[in-house]
N, C-alpha and C positions, 0 to 999 in steps of 0.2 A: 623432596622439597626443591632440590636443584632443578629437576626436570620441570616442575611447575613454574619456577621462575623463568627458565628458558622458554617454556611454552608461552607464558604471558608476554615476555619480551618479543618473541617472534611474532605473535599475533598483533601486538601493538605496532611494531614497525611495518608489518604487512598492511595494517589498516591505514596508517599514516601515508604510506607510499601509494596505495590504491586510491585513497581520498584525494591526494595531491594530483595524481594522474587524471582522476575523474573531473576535478575542478578545472584543470588545464584544458581538458576536452570541452567542457562547458563554455569556457571563455573563447575557445577557438570556434565553436559552433555558432554561438550567439553574437560574439563581437560586441559592437556598440548596442545591440538590442538588449543586452543584459541590463542596461540603464533603465529600460522600460519595465523590466521585471522588478527592479529595485523600487521604481516609482510606484508600481502596483502594490508591493508589500508595504511601502511607507504610507500609501493611501489608506490602508486598513487601520494603521496606528492613528492616523489623523482623522479617521471617520469619513474619508473621502475616497472610498474604493471605486474601482472601475465599475463594479456591479454590486448591487445590494446583497446578492446571494453570497458574496465573498466576506461580508463584514463579520460573520461569526467565526471566521478562520483566524483566530487571534494568536494561537500558540506560537507559530513560526515568526510572524511579524513582530510580536511583542518580545520574543526572545532576541531578535535582532536589535530591537530598541534597548533591551537590557544590556546586551553585549556592548553597544555603543556607549551607554551610560557608565559602564564599569571601566572600559578601556579608553574612553575619550575619543573614539573614532567617529567619523561621520557615519551616517546611516548606510551609505553605499559601501564604505570600507567594512563596517560591522556586518553587512549582509554577506560579503565574501568570506569573512572569518567564520561566521555562523554556519554558512554552507559547508565549509571545510570541516568544522567540528561535527556537524550532523552526519556527514559522510563517514568520518572516522568512527563515530558512535555506531553507525549501521554496520560497517565492516567488522568492528570489534565484537559487537553483540552476535552477529551472524557467525563469526569464528568460534566463539565459545559455545553457542547453542548447537551448531552443527557438530562440534567436537563431542558434546554430550550425547548426541544421537548416534554418531558413527564410531565413537571411541578411537578416532584416528586423527592425528595432527595433519597428515597429508590430505585426508578427505576434507578436513575443515578448510585448509588453504585452497583446495580445488573448488570448494563450494563458493568461497568469497571471490575467487577468480572468475567463476561462471557468473556470479552476480554482477561483477564489474562489467562483463561483456554485455549482459542484458541491459544494464543501466545505460551503456553507451548507445544501444539501439533506441531505448525508450526516452532518454533525455535529449529530446530533439523537438523540432517543430517550432511554432511561434513563441511559446511561453514555457516557463518553468518557475515554480513557486516554492517558498519555504515549506509549505505543507506537504509537498511531494517528497522532500527529503525526509521529513518526519515519518511519513507513511511507510517508508522502507523499514524503519525500526519497529513501528507499530505492528505491521503485518508479519514481520519476522517473529516477534513475540507471540502474536496470535496463532500463527501456524505451528510454531514449536509447542505452545501450550496445548493445542488440540492433539497433535501427534503423540505427545508424551503424557496425555491424560493429567495435566496439571489441574490445580484447584479451579472450580467454577468461579470463585471469587477473584482469582488472578485474571481470568478471561474478562470478568466484569470490570476490573480495574483498568485493563488495557482499553476496553471499549469506552469507559467513562473518560479516559484521557483523550480519546479520539473525538469526543463531542466538541472539544475546543480546537480541533485541527481541521476537521472536514465533516460535512453532513452525511457522509457515507455510513456513519454510525447508525443511521436509521435503517439502512439495508442490512447491516450486520446484526442489528437487534431483531429484525424480521427473521433472519437465518437462525438466530439463537432460539427464537420461539418455535420455529418449524422443527428444529433439531430436538427440542424438548418434547415433541409429540411423536414425530415420525423418525424412524431409524432404518437405514439400509443395512441389512445383516447378511453375511455369507450364508448361502443356502445349499451349497454343494452342486449347484447347477450354474449355467451361464448367467441367469438372471438373479440379481440379489433379491432377498426377501424384504419387503417393507413391513416393518413391525410398528404398531402403535404402542408406545411405551411412554406414559406421561411422567415427566420429571417436574414436580411442582416448584421446587426452588428455582430451577432454570426458567420456568414460565414466568414466575414473579420477577426474576431478575431481568428477563427480556422485556416484559411489559414496563417495568420501572425505567429501564434505559431508554425505551422508546418514548415514553411520556416525558421523562425528565430531559432527555436529549432534545426533543422538539421544543420544550419550553425554554431551555437554556439557549438554543440556537436562535429562536425568534426574539427572545429578550435581548440578546447581544446585538442583533440586527437593529432592533428598535432603539436601544439605549445608546449605542456607539455610533450609529450612522448619522452623519450630518447632511451629506448630499451624495447621491449616486452620480459620478461624473463620467461614467462610460458613454452615455448618449452624446456627450460633448466630444469625446475622442473618436467614437465609432458610430456616427449618425446612421449608417446603413445596416448596423447590426441590431437584431431584435433584442429589445430590453429584457434582461434577466430579472424576472420578478419573483413572485412567491412560489410558483409552481415549477415543476420540471418541464423542460421543453423537449418534446419527442424529436429525436434526431435519426430515427431508424432508416427512413427512406433516403435521407442525405448520405448516411453512412454506407448503405448498400450501393448507392450510385458511386460513391467514392471508391469503394473496393472494386467495383466492376471496371471503372475507367482506369484505375491504377494498375490493374492486371493487363489492361489493353496496352498501356505504356509502362511496363514494369521496371525499367532500368533503375530508377531511383528509389523504389519502394517495395521491390519484390520480397526481400527478406522480411521486412516488417509485416507485410500482408500475410505471408505464409505463417509467420509466428502468431499473429493474433487469431488466425483461423485455426491454427493447430491447438491453441489453448483449450477450447471447449472439447475437441476430440480427445485430448489427453485427459481432461477432467472426467469425461464420460468413461474412458477406459479405466481410470482410477476408481470410479464408483463401483466397478465390477471386481475390485480387489478383494482379497480375503481378509484384509485387516480393516476392522471397523473404523479405526481412527483415521486411516488414509481416506476411507469413504466419506467420513464426516467433513474433513477439511476440503476434499475435492468437490463435494456438493456445495459448500460455501462459495468456492471460487467459480463454480458454474453459474450460480445465482449472480455473482458479481459481474461475470462476463456478459450475461444477458442484459443486466441493467446498464452496463457500460455501452453496449452496442445500441440499445434502445434510446438512452438518454444522454450518453456522452458525445463528445466531439472527437472522433477517432483520428482525425487528421492532426490532432495534437497528441503525438505518441506518449507524452507524459502521463496520460490517463491510464496507461498500462503499467506504470511503475510499481503499483501496489501488488502486481502479479509476480514480481521478481522472486519474493520468498517462496511462493508456491512452486515456481519452476525449478528452483535450486534445491529445495528441501524435499518436496514430494516426489519429483521425478525419480531420484535415486531409490526412494522407498518403494516405488512401484516396480522398477525394472532391475533391481539388484537383489542378490540373495542375502544381503547384510541387513538384518532386522533387529538391531540392538534394542530399539525402543519397544519392541514387542514384549519384552520382559516386564515392562511397566504397564500391565493390562488392567489395573484397577481403575474403574471409572471415577470421575470426580463428582458425580452426583450424590 
């Protein structure tokens, strides 16, 4: 009992310290520009977002509004407090879940320290939003749930929560559907075996999340949106409408020219190009759970490069749990979670 109390205390203070240090870095990086991020979040609450596509991302901005209502703080002050709390929650959740995987306090603290480092790289660029901080915890829970064969309904609950945070839930639902039909299984050779194995409950859950998610997202946009004010602020930027904007060519050009002048972005470029390589290596792993989660992040990487704006490093924040939880599972001999081999289907 005493050891559990000490562990809880240690993880709590580590989370608070790392969150405070992360928030300090954010304030140093963005300076006065953080006021623009606050205004963007407040615009969602007021129905005046920069872009219509953001209007469904209500979880973070309304959490800031709730914090302000409870504490009496201004929206800007509540924004900073909420950011700190969300970062604390992420580091605390990651500490406990990595402790469950590796059965080691030292490994858990090393994991959150690594996450802090990756955050420092990705929390950069022109913008950073409340939904980015929430995604850290959402994807930590999702990655852990897959690695440790948690209940399918737990995965469904995490994805349902993400509906109100970011529309990436549509991509996650597509993965859930593919994962319900096709599985990469160890074959004893270099190439994994692709097995068609239909899991009906997962198919119904995936289709339900896909349909319900799309309906909720579009309903929130129609009901809460008063006016899209982005065109007023950014007249030279293409309007973000109903559909995805393909950014692949722009992103490839950006990567090429940034390697030509690499001093300011070399580490970042190496990292985002290394993610799919690592995911492909992990797909050839002998552990089916590692393969499943790696396939998910490979799909996410492809969608991010094709439709994302990669000069905003924040789009890679959701990959942090993959980097800090799956990498050790692939390249170490400690496989504590392998004991829990029962599938959740």
